[in-house]
PABADREN-684123 format. One record per atom (N, C-alpha, C): x, y, z. Coordinates in steps of 0.1 Angstrom, whole numbers, padded with zeros to 4 digits, always signed. Example, Ala and Ser with C-alpha at 12.3 -4.5 7.8 and 13.67 -1.06 7.14 Angstrom:
<tornus>
+0132-0057+0078/+0123-0045+0078/+0132-0033+0078/+0128-0022+0071/+0137-0011+0071/+0129+0000+0079/
</tornus>
This chain:
<tornus>
+0355+0356+0019/+0340+0354+0021/+0337+0339+0027/+0345+0330+0022/+0343+0316+0026/+0344+0314+0041/+0352+0323+0047/+0353+0321+0061/+0340+0325+0069/+0332+0333+0062/+0319+0337+0068/+0309+0325+0070/+0313+0313+0064/+0305+0302+0066/+0302+0298+0080/+0311+0302+0089/+0309+0299+0103/+0297+0307+0109/+0293+0317+0103/+0281+0323+0107/+0269+0314+0108/+0270+0303+0100/+0260+0293+0101/+0259+0288+0116/+0268+0288+0123/+0268+0283+0137/+0258+0291+0145/+0254+0302+0141/+0243+0310+0147/+0230+0306+0144/+0228+0297+0135/+0214+0292+0131/+0208+0285+0143/+0216+0277+0150/+0210+0270+0162/+0205+0281+0172/+0212+0291+0176/+0205+0301+0185/+0193+0307+0179/+0194+0310+0166/+0182+0316+0158/+0170+0307+0160/+0172+0294+0158/+0161+0284+0159/+0156+0284+0173/+0166+0285+0183/+0161+0284+0197/+0154+0297+0200/+0157+0309+0194/+0150+0321+0197/+0136+0320+0191/+0135+0314+0180/+0121+0311+0173/+0112+0303+0183/+0119+0292+0188/+0112+0284+0198/+0107+0292+0210/+0115+0300+0215/+0111+0308+0227/+0101+0318+0224/+0100+0323+0212/+0091+0333+0209/+0078+0328+0204/+0076+0315+0202/+0066+0309+0195/+0056+0301+0205/+0045+0296+0198/+0036+0287+0205/+0034+0275+0196/+0027+0265+0203/+0024+0253+0195/+0036+0245+0191/+0035+0240+0179/+0046+0231+0173/+0059+0239+0171/+0059+0252+0169/+0070+0260+0166/+0079+0262+0178/+0074+0257+0190/+0083+0257+0201/+0094+0247+0200/+0091+0237+0191/+0101+0226+0188/+0110+0230+0177/+0111+0243+0173/+0119+0246+0162/+0134+0242+0162/+0139+0245+0174/+0154+0241+0176/+0156+0225+0175/+0149+0217+0182/+0150+0203+0179/+0148+0198+0165/+0137+0204+0159/+0135+0200+0145/+0146+0204+0136/+0151+0216+0138/+0161+0221+0130/+0175+0213+0132/+0177+0210+0143/+0190+0204+0147/+0190+0188+0142/+0179+0182+0145/+0179+0167+0143/+0171+0162+0131/+0165+0172+0124/+0159+0168+0111/+0164+0175+0099/+0164+0189+0100/+0168+0197+0089/+0183+0196+0086/+0191+0196+0097/+0206+0195+0095/+0209+0182+0090/+0205+0170+0095/+0208+0158+0088/+0204+0157+0074/+0193+0163+0071/+0188+0163+0056/+0198+0170+0049/+0203+0183+0053/+0212+0190+0046/+0225+0182+0044/+0230+0174+0055/+0242+0167+0054/+0240+0155+0043/+0229+0151+0041/+0227+0140+0031/+0227+0146+0016/+0222+0157+0015/+0221+0163+0001/+0233+0171-0003/+0242+0176+0007/+0253+0184+0004/+0266+0175+0005/+0274+0176-0005/+0286+0169-0005/+0296+0174+0006/+0304+0164+0011/+0315+0168+0021/+0325+0176+0014/+0330+0185+0020/+0341+0194+0014/+0353+0192+0022/+0364+0189+0015/+0378+0187+0022/+0387+0197+0016/+0396+0202+0025/+0406+0211+0020/+0418+0210+0030/+0430+0209+0024/+0442+0209+0031/+0448+0225+0030/+0451+0230+0042/+0456+0244+0041/+0472+0244+0040/+0476+0253+0032/+0490+0255+0031/+0495+0262+0044/+0508+0263+0045/+0514+0269+0057/+0510+0283+0058/+0510+0291+0046/+0506+0305+0047/+0491+0307+0049/+0482+0298+0044/+0468+0298+0047/+0466+0296+0062/+0473+0286+0068/+0471+0284+0082/+0475+0297+0090/+0486+0303+0087/+0491+0315+0093/+0481+0326+0092/+0475+0328+0080/+0465+0338+0078/+0453+0336+0086/+0448+0323+0087/+0436+0321+0094/+0438+0322+0109/+0449+0318+0114/+0453+0319+0128/+0454+0334+0132/+0458+0342+0124/+0459+0357+0126/+0448+0365+0124/+0437+0359+0118/+0425+0365+0115/+0416+0366+0127/+0414+0378+0132/+0405+0379+0144/+0391+0376+0143/+0387+0375+0130/+0373+0372+0128/+0368+0359+0134/+0378+0349+0133/+0375+0335+0139/+0373+0336+0154/+0381+0345+0161/+0379+0346+0175/+0367+0353+0178/+0363+0363+0171/+0351+0371+0173/+0339+0363+0171/+0339+0354+0162/+0327+0345+0161/+0325+0338+0172/+0335+0333+0180/+0333+0326+0192/+0329+0335+0203/+0335+0347+0204/+0332+0356+0216/+0317+0360+0216/+0311+0363+0204/+0298+0367+0201/+0288+0358+0207/+0292+0345+0209/+0282+0335+0215/+0279+0338+0230/+0288+0346+0237/+0284+0349+0251/+0272+0357+0252/+0271+0369+0246/+0259+0377+0246/+0246+0369+0240/+0249+0362+0230/+0238+0355+0222/+0232+0345+0232/+0241+0336+0238/+0236+0325+0246/+0229+0331+0259/+0235+0340+0266/+0230+0345+0279/+0217+0353+0275/+0217+0360+0264/+0205+0368+0260/+0193+0360+0258/+0194+0349+0250/+0183+0339+0246/+0179+0332+0259/+0189+0327+0266/+0186+0319+0278/+0178+0327+0289/+0183+0340+0291/+0177+0348+0300/+0163+0352+0296/+0161+0355+0284/+0148+0359+0278/+0139+0347+0279/+0144+0335+0276/+0136+0323+0278/+0131+0321+0291/+0140+0322+0301/+0136+0320+0315/+0126+0329+0320/+0127+0343+0315/+0117+0352+0319/+0104+0348+0313/+0103+0345+0300/+0090+0342+0295/+0084+0329+0301/+0092+0320+0304/+0087+0307+0310/+0081+0310+0324/+0087+0320+0331/+0083+0322+0345/+0071+0332+0344/+0068+0339+0334/+0057+0349+0334/+0046+0345+0324/+0047+0335+0316/+0037+0332+0306/+0032+0318+0308/+0020+0316+0305/+0014+0303+0307/+0014+0296+0293/+0020+0284+0293/+0021+0275+0281/+0014+0262+0283/+0012+0255+0273/+0008+0241+0275/+0020+0233+0278/+0017+0220+0283/+0028+0211+0287/+0037+0209+0275/+0031+0206+0264/+0039+0204+0252/+0048+0216+0248/+0043+0228+0250/+0051+0240+0247/+0062+0241+0257/+0059+0238+0269/+0070+0240+0279/+0081+0229+0274/+0078+0218+0271/+0087+0208+0267/+0096+0213+0255/+0089+0218+0245/+0096+0223+0233/+0106+0234+0236/+0103+0244+0245/+0110+0256+0248/+0123+0250+0256/+0120+0242+0266/+0131+0237+0274/+0141+0229+0267/+0136+0220+0258/+0145+0213+0249/+0154+0222+0240/+0147+0232+0235/+0153+0242+0226/+0165+0249+0233/+0162+0253+0246/+0172+0260+0254/+0184+0251+0258/+0181+0238+0261/+0191+0228+0263/+0200+0226+0251/+0194+0226+0239/+0203+0224+0227/+0211+0237+0225/+0205+0248+0227/+0213+0261+0226/+0225+0260+0235/+0223+0255+0248/+0235+0255+0257/+0245+0245+0252/+0240+0233+0247/+0249+0223+0243/+0258+0226+0231/+0252+0234+0221/+0259+0237+0209/+0268+0251+0210/+0261+0261+0215/+0268+0274+0216/+0273+0278+0229/+0271+0270+0239/+0277+0273+0252/+0288+0262+0255/+0284+0250+0256/+0295+0240+0260/+0304+0238+0248/+0300+0237+0237/+0309+0235+0225/+0319+0246+0223/+0313+0258+0224/+0323+0271+0223/+0332+0271+0235/+0327+0267+0247/+0335+0267+0259/+0347+0257+0257/+0344+0246+0250/+0354+0236+0248/+0365+0242+0239/+0361+0248+0229/+0371+0254+0220/+0380+0265+0228/+0373+0274+0235/+0380+0284+0242/+0388+0279+0254/+0384+0268+0259/+0391+0262+0271/+0404+0257+0267/+0407+0255+0254/+0420+0250+0249/+0430+0262+0246/+0425+0274+0247/+0433+0286+0244/+0443+0289+0255/+0453+0297+0252/+0463+0299+0261/+0461+0312+0270/+0452+0321+0265/+0451+0334+0272/+0440+0332+0284/+0443+0339+0295/+0434+0339+0306/+0421+0344+0303/+0420+0354+0294/+0407+0359+0290/+0398+0348+0283/+0404+0341+0274/+0396+0331+0267/+0392+0319+0276/+0401+0316+0285/+0398+0305+0294/+0387+0310+0304/+0386+0322+0307/+0377+0327+0316/+0363+0327+0309/+0363+0331+0295/+0351+0330+0288/+0346+0315+0287/+0355+0306+0286/+0351+0292+0285/+0344+0288+0299/+0349+0292+0309/+0343+0289+0322/+0329+0295+0324/+0328+0308+0318/+0315+0315+0319/+0304+0308+0311/+0308+0303+0300/+0298+0295+0292/+0294+0282+0297/+0303+0277+0306/+0300+0264+0312/+0291+0265+0324/+0290+0278+0330/+0283+0281+0342/+0268+0277+0341/+0261+0282+0330/+0246+0278+0330/+0244+0264+0327/+0254+0257+0322/+0253+0242+0320/+0256+0235+0333/+0260+0241+0343/+0263+0235+0357/+0274+0225+0354/+0283+0228+0346/+0294+0219+0342/+0307+0225+0341/+0311+0235+0351/+0322+0242+0350/+0335+0233+0353/+0334+0222+0360/+0344+0212+0361/+0349+0206+0350/+0341+0207+0339/+0345+0202+0325/+0358+0207+0321/+0360+0220+0324/+0372+0227+0319/+0385+0219+0325/+0385+0216+0338/+0396+0209+0344/+0397+0195+0339/+0386+0187+0340/+0386+0173+0336/+0390+0171+0322/+0384+0179+0313/+0386+0177+0299/+0401+0180+0295/+0406+0191+0300/+0419+0195+0296/+0431+0188+0303/+0429+0184+0315/+0439+0177+0323/+0437+0162+0325/+0425+0158+0322/+0421+0144+0323/+0418+0137+0310/+0408+0141+0303/+0404+0135+0291/+0414+0135+0280/+0421+0145+0277/+0431+0146+0267/+0443+0138+0270/+0445+0135+0283/+0456+0126+0287/+0453+0112+0286/+0440+0109+0290/+0436+0095+0293/+0427+0090+0282/+0424+0097+0272/+0414+0094+0261/+0417+0080+0256/+0407+0072+0253/+0409+0059+0248/+0416+0049+0256/+0415+0051+0269/+0421+0042+0279/+0410+0039+0289/+0411+0028+0297/+0402+0025+0308/+0401+0036+0318/+0412+0045+0319/+0412+0056+0329/+0404+0068+0325/+0399+0068+0314/+0391+0079+0309/+0375+0077+0309/+0368+0083+0318/+0353+0080+0318/+0346+0085+0307/+0352+0094+0299/+0346+0100+0287/+0348+0093+0275/+0355+0081+0277/+0357+0072+0265/+0346+0060+0266/+0337+0059+0257/+0327+0048+0258/+0333+0035+0253/+0328+0024+0259/+0333+0011+0256/+0325+0004+0246/+0329-0006+0239/+0322-0014+0229/+0310-0020+0237/+0297-0019+0231/+0286-0025+0236/+0280-0018+0249/+0286-0007+0252/+0282+0002+0264/+0271+0010+0259/+0258+0011+0264/+0248+0019+0259/+0251+0033+0263/+0245+0043+0256/+0247+0057+0259/+0242+0060+0274/+0231+0054+0277/+0225+0057+0291/+0234+0052+0302/+0240+0041+0301/+0249+0036+0311/+0262+0046+0310/+0266+0050+0299/+0277+0059+0298/+0274+0072+0305/+0262+0077+0303/+0259+0089+0310/+0263+0089+0325/+0258+0079+0331/+0259+0077+0346/+0274+0077+0349/+0282+0068+0342/+0296+0066+0346/+0303+0079+0343/+0301+0085+0332/+0309+0096+0327/+0306+0109+0336/+0293+0112+0338/+0289+0124+0346/+0296+0123+0361/+0294+0112+0367/+0298+0110+0381/+0314+0110+0382/+0320+0101+0373/+0334+0100+0374/+0341+0112+0369/+0336+0120+0359/+0344+0131+0355/+0343+0142+0367/+0333+0143+0374/+0332+0152+0385/+0343+0148+0395/+0343+0135+0399/+0353+0131+0408/+0367+0133+0404/+0369+0131+0391/+0383+0133+0384/+0387+0148+0385/+0378+0156+0383/+0380+0170+0383/+0385+0174+0397/+0380+0169+0408/+0384+0172+0421/+0399+0167+0424/+0401+0154+0419/+0413+0147+0421/+0424+0156+0413/+0421+0161+0401/+0430+0169+0393/+0433+0182+0401/+0422+0188+0407/+0424+0201+0414/+0433+0199+0426/+0431+0187+0434/+0440+0184+0445/+0454+0183+0441/+0457+0176+0430/+0470+0175+0425/+0477+0188+0420/+0469+0197+0414/+0473+0210+0411/+0477+0218+0423/+0469+0217+0433/+0471+0225+0445/+0484+0220+0452/+0485+0206+0452/+0497+0201+0459/+0510+0204+0451/+0509+0204+0438/+0521+0208+0430/+0525+0223+0433/+0515+0232+0435/+0517+0245+0437/+0519+0249+0452/+0518+0238+0460/+0520+0240+0475/+0510+0250+0480/+0498+0248+0477/+0487+0256+0481/+0477+0248+0490/+0471+0256+0499/+0460+0249+0506/+0447+0248+0500/+0438+0241+0506/+0425+0238+0499/+0417+0251+0498/+0417+0259+0508/+0410+0272+0507/+0420+0283+0501/+0422+0281+0488/+0431+0290+0481/+0424+0296+0469/+0428+0308+0466/+0422+0315+0454/+0424+0307+0441/+0434+0297+0440/+0437+0290+0429/+0429+0277+0428/+0420+0275+0439/+0411+0263+0438/+0399+0265+0431/+0400+0262+0417/+0390+0264+0408/+0377+0257+0411/+0379+0244+0416/+0367+0236+0419/+0359+0243+0430/+0367+0249+0439/+0359+0255+0450/+0352+0268+0446/+0358+0275+0436/+0351+0287+0429/+0338+0281+0422/+0340+0270+0415/+0329+0265+0407/+0317+0261+0417/+0321+0256+0428/+0311+0252+0439/+0304+0264+0445/+0309+0276+0443/+0303+0288+0448/+0296+0295+0437/+0301+0295+0425/+0296+0304+0415/+0283+0297+0409/+0283+0284+0406/+0272+0278+0401/+0259+0278+0410/+0261+0276+0423/+0248+0278+0432/+0244+0293+0432/+0254+0302+0431/+0251+0316+0431/+0243+0320+0419/+0246+0314+0408/+0238+0315+0395/+0224+0310+0397/+0223+0299+0402/+0209+0293+0405/+0201+0301+0414/+0208+0306+0425/+0201+0314+0435/+0196+0328+0429/+0204+0333+0420/+0200+0346+0414/+0187+0343+0405/+0186+0332+0398/+0175+0329+0390/+0163+0328+0400/+0165+0320+0411/+0153+0319+0420/+0150+0332+0426/+0159+0340+0429/+0157+0354+0436/+0148+0362+0426/+0152+0363+0414/+0146+0373+0405/+0134+0367+0397/+0134+0353+0395/+0124+0348+0387/+0115+0337+0393/+0120+0332+0405/+0111+0323+0412/+0115+0308+0410/+0108+0300+0417/+0111+0285+0418/+0110+0278+0405/+0099+0282+0397/+0097+0275+0384/+0109+0278+0374/+0114+0290+0374/+0125+0294+0365/+0137+0286+0370/+0138+0285+0383/+0150+0277+0389/+0149+0263+0384/+0138+0256+0385/+0136+0243+0380/+0139+0241+0365/+0134+0252+0357/+0137+0251+0343/+0152+0253+0340/+0159+0261+0347/+0173+0264+0346/+0181+0251+0348/+0177+0244+0358/+0183+0231+0361/+0181+0220+0350/+0168+0219+0346/+0165+0210+0335/+0172+0213+0322/+0173+0226+0319/+0180+0230+0307/+0195+0226+0308/+0201+0228+0320/+0215+0225+0322/+0218+0210+0320/+0208+0202+0326/+0210+0187+0325/+0209+0183+0310/+0200+0188+0303/+0198+0186+0289/+0211+0188+0281/+0217+0200+0284/+0229+0204+0277/+0241+0195+0280/+0243+0191+0293/+0254+0183+0296/+0252+0169+0292/+0240+0164+0291/+0237+0151+0286/+0240+0150+0270/+0236+0161+0263/+0240+0162+0249/+0255+0162+0248/+0262+0169+0256/+0277+0168+0256/+0282+0155+0258/+0277+0148+0268/+0281+0134+0271/+0279+0124+0260/+0267+0127+0252/+0263+0118+0241/+0274+0121+0230/+0278+0133+0229/+0289+0135+0219/+0302+0129+0223/+0304+0130+0236/+0317+0121+0240/+0315+0107+0237/+0303+0102+0238/+0300+0088+0236/+0304+0084+0221/+0299+0092+0212/+0301+0089+0198/+0315+0093+0193/+0322+0101+0200/+0336+0105+0195/+0346+0094+0197/+0344+0086+0207/+0355+0076+0210/+0350+0062+0212/+0338+0059+0207/+0331+0046+0210/+0339+0035+0206/+0343+0026+0216/+0349+0013+0213/+0363+0014+0210/+0370+0025+0211/+0384+0027+0207/+0392+0027+0219/+0404+0021+0217/+0414+0020+0228/+0428+0021+0224/+0437+0028+0231/+0451+0029+0228/+0458+0016+0234/+0469+0013+0227/+0476+0001+0231/+0484+0004+0244/+0485-0006+0252/+0494-0004+0265/+0507-0009+0262/+0518-0002+0263/+0532-0005+0261/+0538-0014+0271/+0549-0021+0268/+0556-0030+0279/+0559-0021+0291/+0561-0008+0290/+0565+0000+0301/+0553+0002+0310/+0542-0002+0306/+0529+0001+0315/+0522+0013+0311/+0528+0022+0302/+0522+0034+0297/+0514+0032+0284/+0505+0041+0281/+0498+0038+0269/+0505+0046+0257/+0503+0040+0245/+0509+0047+0234/+0504+0062+0233/+0510+0070+0225/+0507+0083+0223/+0494+0084+0216/+0486+0094+0219/+0473+0096+0213/+0476+0099+0198/+0468+0091+0189/+0469+0094+0175/+0456+0096+0169/+0455+0101+0157/+0442+0104+0151/+0432+0093+0150/+0438+0080+0150/+0429+0069+0149/+0423+0065+0162/+0424+0073+0173/+0419+0071+0186/+0406+0079+0188/+0401+0085+0177/+0389+0093+0178/+0382+0091+0165/+0368+0091+0166/+0360+0090+0154/+0360+0103+0147/+0361+0104+0134/+0362+0116+0126/+0348+0117+0118/+0344+0129+0116/+0332+0132+0107/+0335+0144+0100/+0334+0144+0086/+0336+0155+0078/+0324+0160+0071/+0312+0157+0077/+0300+0162+0071/+0298+0177+0073/+0296+0183+0061/+0299+0198+0060/+0290+0206+0071/+0277+0204+0071/+0269+0213+0079/+0273+0211+0094/+0274+0199+0098/+0277+0196+0111/+0290+0202+0116/+0300+0202+0107/+0313+0207+0109/+0312+0223+0113/+0306+0230+0105/+0306+0245+0106/+0297+0249+0117/+0285+0242+0120/+0277+0245+0130/+0283+0243+0144/+0292+0234+0145/+0299+0230+0157/+0313+0235+0157/+0317+0244+0149/+0330+0250+0148/+0341+0239+0147/+0339+0230+0138/+0348+0219+0133/+0351+0209+0145/+0342+0208+0154/+0343+0198+0165/+0344+0184+0159/+0336+0182+0148/+0335+0169+0142/+0348+0164+0136/+0357+0173+0134/+0371+0169+0129/+0379+0166+0142/+0373+0156+0149/+0378+0153+0163/+0391+0145+0163/+0394+0138+0152/+0407+0131+0152/+0419+0141+0152/+0418+0151+0144/+0428+0161+0144/+0429+0169+0157/+0418+0172+0163/+0417+0178+0175/+0424+0171+0186/+0423+0158+0188/+0429+0151+0198/+0445+0148+0194/+0448+0148+0182/+0461+0147+0178/+0470+0159+0182/+0463+0171+0180/+0469+0184+0184/+0459+0192+0190/+0458+0191+0204/+0447+0196+0211/+0447+0212+0211/+0458+0218+0209/+0459+0232+0210/+0456+0239+0196/+0453+0231+0186/+0450+0235+0173/+0437+0242+0172/+0436+0254+0167/+0424+0262+0168/+0414+0257+0157/+0401+0259+0159/+0391+0252+0150/+0393+0256+0136/+0397+0268+0132/+0398+0272+0119/+0409+0266+0110/+0418+0258+0117/+0428+0251+0109/+0428+0236+0112/+0417+0232+0118/+0416+0216+0119/+0413+0210+0105/+0418+0199+0103/+0417+0193+0090/+0411+0179+0090/+0406+0174+0079/+0400+0161+0079/+0410+0150+0077/+0411+0141+0087/+0421+0130+0086/+0413+0118+0081/+0416+0114+0068/+0408+0104+0062/+0411+0090+0066/+0424+0088+0072/+0426+0074+0076/+0423+0071+0090/+0416+0080+0097/+0411+0078+0110/+0397+0071+0110/+0392+0065+0119/+0378+0058+0119/+0368+0069+0115/+0359+0066+0106/+0350+0076+0102/+0335+0073+0105/+0328+0082+0111/+0314+0081+0114/+0307+0080+0102/+0297+0072+0099/+0289+0071+0087/+0280+0083+0085/+0276+0090+0097/+0267+0101+0097/+0274+0112+0104/+0267+0124+0103/+0272+0136+0111/+0267+0134+0125/+0271+0144+0133/+0269+0144+0147/+0253+0143+0151/+0245+0152+0145/+0231+0151+0148/+0224+0137+0146/+0227+0131+0135/+0222+0118+0132/+0228+0107+0141/+0241+0109+0143/+0248+0099+0152/+0243+0099+0166/+0239+0111+0171/+0233+0113+0185/+0219+0105+0185/+0212+0107+0175/+0198+0101+0175/+0199+0086+0175/+0209+0081+0166/+0212+0066+0165/+0216+0061+0179/+0225+0068+0185/+0230+0064+0199/+0219+0062+0208/+0208+0069+0207/+0197+0068+0217/+0190+0055+0214/+0192+0047+0204/+0186+0034+0202/+0198+0024+0201/+0202+0019+0213/+0214+0011+0213/+0215-0001+0203/+0204-0010+0201/+0206-0020+0191/+0210-0015+0177/+0204-0004+0173/+0207+0001+0159/+0221+0007+0159/+0224+0014+0170/+0239+0019+0171/+0249+0008+0170/+0247-0002+0179/+0257-0014+0180/+0257-0020+0166/+0247-0022+0160/+0246-0029+0147/+0255-0021+0136/+0252-0008+0137/+0259+0001+0128/+0274+0004+0130/+0277+0005+0143/+0291+0008+0147/+0300-0003+0150/+0295-0013+0156/+0305-0024+0160/+0313-0029+0148/+0308-0031+0137/+0316-0036+0126/+0327-0026+0121/+0325-0014+0125/+0334-0003+0120/+0346-0001+0129/+0345-0006+0142/+0355-0004+0152/+0367-0013+0148/+0378-0007+0146/+0391-0015+0142/+0393-0025+0153/+0396-0038+0148/+0397-0049+0157/+0409-0047+0167/+0419-0041+0161/+0431-0039+0170/+0429-0029+0181/+0417-0021+0181/+0415-0011+0190/+0404-0014+0200/+0396-0025+0198/+0384-0026+0205/+0386-0025+0220/+0377-0018+0226/+0378-0015+0241/+0365-0021+0247/+0367-0033+0254/+0357-0039+0261/+0357-0036+0276/+0367-0028+0280/+0370-0027+0295/+0359-0021+0303/+0357-0025+0315/+0349-0018+0325/+0335-0015+0321/+0328-0024+0314/+0314-0022+0310/+0306-0026+0322/
</tornus>
């Protein structure tokens, strides 16, 4: 029964649905739930730590329930997003209500589309990787699959990684650098993969080319069926979702850097090259993403067996609170800079 705690991850879509179906202040249900109620729960609920035995890990890895909980996000996300776009294109709201619903849909995509896509993108099967790309489509961030798996995990905590934030770099500056450079890196990765496979640019294996066709087709279908306003909303919702992703990238590796070896290569990725957070509610809502130190140490490890690594750098708050703090750079710097291990401080390329 304890495994059913991950059903709590569906509370964000539920909050987004309430936002979509409501008027007035209730259109802000998802932002209020995510950034006020969850941080409050994380304060009053004790962190829970557990080390799994070998047999427990095997049982959890063989339990289809954990995969099913991820797969169900596809109909949930697309159902709520589609219904929200239909309502926004056919119903008159106040400006404030439009803002509430659009923010709520953006949060929905950030938590239950991009985050689940991140988990599925590390899987070995073509089916699960395809689901990952499908969930990234409405976020207009399909290139994340390539750059994250073949770029970020290789270059994390080095100046080569745009998704690693530097000490005293604001989240707003980081957004610009990371969004632009990750897209460029994704193309460079794609070109290298095509070259290694001796394939031409116009190849069925050119994922970036497919992304460049699929995402505009998605937007055109929204325009064709729902009109220009729904198209504008879909773009805004996507931008909100990937900016939340980039904010999470920002807090996950802030100020950390791997050592450069005499050979010119960087040391192997270790748990202390990522910030860890073991705050209970944030963990289960985000399918253990907050146990990020263990994830980067063993990227192929499924979420249900990720563990808390206590000797890695620890965030003082859960992800929702940390995101809000990052939006106010002076407070973020004052809180986090003293916590960055001196031997890891990354000042590069600010």
